[in-house]
N, C-alpha and C positions, 0 to 999 in steps of 0.2 A: 460678388463684386461686379459682375458684368451687367447687372440690372441697374447700376448707378450711372448717371450721366457723366459724372466726374469722380474718379477714384484717385486719392492722394496717398502717398506712402513716404516713408523715410528710408533712403538707401544708405544703410550704415556699412558700406563696403566700397570697394573700387573695382573697376575693370582695367587694371594696370598692365595687363599682358603678362608675358612669361617672365619679364625682368621686373623685380621689385626689391626694394631695400630690405635688409635684414639677413639673418642666418637661419638655417634649418634648426628646428627644436626637436625635442624628443617626441616620438610617436606615442599618442595616447592609447590607453587600453581599449577604448571604444572603436579602434581602427579608423578614427577620423583622419583627414589629411594632416600632414605635418604642420605644426604651428610655427610660424615665422615671427621673430621678434626683432624690434629695432635694436641695432647693436649699441646705441648710446642710451636710449630711454628705457629699454627693456619692455616696452608696451607691445602687445601683439599687433601684427600688421595684417590687414584684411585685403584679400584679392580674390575675386571670383571669376570663373570662366565667362566669356562673353555670352554663352547660351542662356545665362540667367536673365539677361535683359529681354531676350525673346520670350522667355517664360513669364516674366512679369507683365509684359504687354499682352500676352495671350490670356493671362489670368484676369486682366481687366484694368490694370493700372494705367492712368493717363499722365499723372504728374508726380515727380519724385523730388523730395528735398534732399540736396546733396551736401548741405553744410552740417558737419558733425565732427566728432573728435577723431574719426578715422579717415576723413576725406583726403588727407595728405599722406596716407600710408604708402602710396606708390610714388611719392614725390610730386613735383609740379607736372612732370610728364605723365604720370599715372592719373593725376586729377584731370588733365586735359583729355587724355585718352578715354577716361570714363565718360565724359560728356559727349565725345564723338560716338561712342558705342550707343549711348542713350538716344542720340539724334538718329542714328542709323535704324533704330528699332521704333521710332516714332514716339518716344517718351519725352515729354516736356520736363524741364528741370529748373530749379532755382536754388541759390545758396553758394555755388562755386562757379567760377567764370574763367574763360580763356583770355579775355582782354578787358581793358578798362571800359571800352565801349559796350561790350556785352554786359558788364556789371551795371551799367546805367540803364539798360533796357529792361525794365521790370516786367515780370511775366504776368500777362493778362490773358485768361482763357475764356472765350465766349461760350456759354452753355444755354441754349434755348432762349437767346436774347438777353441773357444776364451776363455782364462782364465780371468775371471773378479774378481779382488780383491776388497774387501769391508772393510772399516774402519769406526768406529763410535765413537763419543765423545760428551760429554755434558759439558756446562759451569758450571752447578751447580746441586744440588739435593734438592732444597728447604730447605736449612739449616739443612738437616738430615746428621749427620756425616757419612763419608765413613769409614768403619772399617779397610780397608787396601788399599794399593796402586793399587791393580790389579782388584778389584771386579767391578769397574766402570771406563770406559774410560773417563778421565777428559781432558778437552781442554788444551793442552800445545803444543805450536808450535814445541818445541824441540822434544817432544814425537811423535807428528804426523809425523814430518820429518823423525825420526828414523824408524817409522813403514812403511812409504812409501819406504824408502831405502830397508828395509827388504823384501818388497813385489815385488820390481822391477824384481827380478829373478824368481818369482813365478807366476806373473800375466802379461798379455798383456795389461790390461786396469785397471785403479785404480779409484774407486769412494770413495770419503770421505764425510761422513755425519756429520754435525755439528748441535748440538742443541744449538742455540745461537740467539742473537738478542733481540730486545725489543718487548714485547707483543703489538700487535695492531698497530705498526708502519708499514707503507706500503712500506718501502724501507730500504736497508742496509745502515748503516752509513759508513763514510770514513774508520774507523778502520777495520770494517768487510770486506769491499771491499779490503783493502790492505792485510788482512790475506788470503783471497781467492786467490788473485793474487800470493802471495808468495807460497802458496801450489801448485799452477799450476807450478811455476818455480821449485818446489821440485820434481814434477813428477806426481801430481794428474791430471787426465783427466776431472773429473766432481766433483763439490762440490755441495752437496744437503744440504739444511738447513730446520730447523723447529723451532718452539717456538713462532714466532709472531702471529700465528693463522689467518693471513690475507695474501693475495697474494703480492709477490714482483715481479718486472720485472725479466725475465729470460735473462741473458746476454750470448751471444755466441760470442767468440772472437777467433782469430788466434794468436798463440804464437809459438816461436821456442823452441824446447826441448833442452836438454843438448847436443844433437848431431847436433844441427843446423837445424833439420827438422821442418817444419811448421806443426803444428797440431791444431785441434779444441779443445777449452776449453769451458765448459758449467758451468755457475754459476747460481744456482737456490737457493737463500738464504732463500726463504720461498714459498712453494707451497700451502699455505693456509691450510684449514682443509678438510680432506676427509670425515670423519663422525664426526659430532659434533652438539650439541645444539647451539642456538644463544647465544654467550658469551657477557656479558656486554651490552646487547641489541644492539649489532653491527651486522647489516645484512651481513657485509663482512665476518664474522666468519663462515658462513655456505657455503662459496664458496671455491673452490679449483681448482687445475689443475693437470691432469694426464700428466706428461711430458714423451713423447715417443721419444726415441733415437734409431737411426739405426747405428750399428757399422759394419765396413768393414775392413778386413785385406788385405792390398795391396800385390803386388808381392814380396816386400822386407820384408814381415812379420810384417809390422807396422800396428797396429789396431788404427783406428781413427773414430770419429763421422762423418757420412756422411749424416745424416738426423735428423732434429729436428722438432717435431710437438707437439701441445698442445691440450688437450681435456678439456675445462672448465667444471666444475661440480658444482652442488648445492645440498644441503641436503633438502629433502622435508619431512615434519613431518605430519603424519596422525593424525589429532586431535581426530578422533573417536577411534583410537587405540593408546594410549598415548606413548607406547614404540616402535612404528613402524616408523623407519626412512629409507628413501630411497635416494641413491645417483644417480642422474640423470644428463644428459648433461645440461649445463646451458642454452642452447638455447631451452630447452623444448622438445627435440626429445625423 
């Protein structure tokens, strides 16, 4: 991770502090922490110690997508506190916001002279009501298209993150494929996805932009899980891929993907130390 100039991840939890909605659940046989569930929806509520943010930064992450179905697990206060914890540890973020003004300030990260714009959205919030229209980036093609247009004059390269798809399905359906294709036509260079918790194929295609220039588009609708326990007893949920992209700006000032590589990963659990999880290359190196 640290050898990359910019590392992006999906933060599918919160830093809500000690107070969080829900009631304690039964302790699992694996001696994991007690699971808390929303008293109305029954969905699990995620909340991690603040120390995880420091660990993510130390691991090499720079930008985190915060729009996902668990972003409101700690309520509005938990969502806002999560962003403050990320700020404190130098982690940039997109997808959830503390104010309408913050939501209008799209994230652009300069990397070696290339301005990379980042947008993030989620299909849902586990039936937790969204208190206003700007606090969470909801998936709306019209909204995403408008945000891409707004970014075109600010960024040389645009990455769109979508929290969508069906859990544990190993491929995007036709509707999701069409959406990603339309976002490419709107001006997105890369579409990253999460939520299925298992790997999807990574599609690399050539498309003409609005100026008729042929450019590379990368669709990665699910990169699996980076850090996770084994979900629903499915061994595929402890596997992931670090997608590595090389960007180059040509003599005409156009930035494009000129290299794509994948690092398959797997989560190893230390049975002697119940909370010790390590992410290692899937080939065992």
